[in-house]
Kinemage of the C-alpha trace (Angstrom):
@kinemage 1
@onewidth
@group {chain A} dominant
@subgroup {mainchain}
@vectorlist {calphas} color= white
{ca met a 1} P 95.354 92.951 71.915
{ca pro a 2} L 94.032 96.410 70.994
{ca arg a 3} L 96.565 99.236 71.161
{ca gln a 4} L 95.725 102.721 72.391
{ca ser a 5} L 97.654 105.961 72.387
{ca ile a 6} L 97.134 108.262 75.371
{ca ser a 7} L 98.643 111.514 76.600
{ca leu a 8} L 99.756 111.772 80.204
{ca thr a 9} L 100.581 114.680 82.442
{ca arg a 10} L 104.197 114.759 83.563
{ca pro a 11} L 103.370 113.755 87.166
{ca asn a 12} L 101.363 110.747 85.945
{ca asp a 13} L 104.082 109.686 83.543
{ca asp a 14} L 106.724 110.050 86.264
{ca trp a 15} L 104.621 107.913 88.587
{ca leu a 16} L 104.189 105.230 85.929
{ca lys a 17} L 107.942 105.187 85.316
{ca lys a 18} L 108.577 104.764 89.058
{ca met a 19} L 106.158 101.844 89.210
{ca val a 20} L 108.045 100.096 86.399
{ca glu a 21} L 111.469 101.006 87.829
{ca ser a 22} L 110.446 99.520 91.181
{ca glu a 23} L 109.939 96.239 89.294
{ca glu a 24} L 106.424 95.959 90.684
{ca tyr a 25} L 105.272 96.000 87.056
{ca ser a 26} L 107.120 95.143 83.876
{ca ser a 27} L 105.653 97.947 81.731
{ca lys a 28} L 103.510 101.056 81.812
{ca ser a 29} L 100.810 99.106 79.990
{ca glu a 30} L 100.714 96.573 82.805
{ca val a 31} L 100.255 99.377 85.356
{ca ile a 32} L 97.450 100.954 83.323
{ca asn a 33} L 95.684 97.610 82.835
{ca asp a 34} L 95.909 96.887 86.568
{ca leu a 35} L 94.463 100.302 87.403
{ca ile a 36} L 91.595 99.748 84.978
{ca arg a 37} L 90.881 96.260 86.394
{ca arg a 38} L 90.789 97.685 89.926
{ca glu a 39} L 88.475 100.482 88.868
{ca arg a 40} L 86.143 98.026 87.118
{ca glu a 41} L 85.971 95.911 90.289
{ca lys a 42} L 85.308 99.005 92.375
{ca gln a 43} L 82.514 100.006 89.986
{ca lys a 44} L 80.935 96.539 90.327
{ca glu a 45} L 80.850 96.990 94.108
{ca ile a 46} L 79.363 100.472 93.777
{ca asp a 47} L 76.695 99.190 91.367
{ca trp a 48} L 75.856 96.308 93.740
{ca leu a 49} L 75.568 98.668 96.710
{ca arg a 50} L 73.484 101.148 94.712
{ca ala a 51} L 71.075 98.356 93.705
{ca lys a 52} L 70.760 97.255 97.356
{ca leu a 53} L 70.056 100.830 98.479
{ca ile a 54} L 67.438 101.319 95.766
{ca lys a 55} L 65.772 98.032 96.714
{ca ala a 56} L 65.778 98.994 100.399
{ca thr a 57} L 64.362 102.437 99.671
{ca glu a 58} L 61.620 101.015 97.463
{ca ser a 59} L 60.640 98.447 100.089
{ca gly a 60} L 59.382 101.173 102.393
{ca phe a 61} L 60.220 102.366 105.866
{ca thr a 62} L 59.816 100.678 109.200
{ca glu a 63} L 58.340 101.913 112.459
{ca leu a 64} L 60.905 99.910 114.431
{ca thr a 65} L 63.590 101.695 116.410
{ca ala a 66} L 67.267 101.050 115.725
{ca ala a 67} L 67.471 98.964 118.913
{ca glu a 68} L 64.506 96.831 117.799
{ca ile a 69} L 66.060 96.278 114.401
{ca leu a 70} L 69.336 95.180 115.985
{ca lys a 71} L 67.516 92.555 118.069
């Protein structure tokens, strides 16, 4: 597994330590990897939504009212 050295602000390091001390995670690396996985998943959702919005915008506008669309 690749290793990486990073610098953290004191508040971030304190938070990481608390996460490990709470036994929710076994190491700081595990916390960081979980945060990155979550962010990657969030980015996938954002990319999917952005693609849907672009497709909808490119398909043109409708003359229907909101009530007609809901029917």
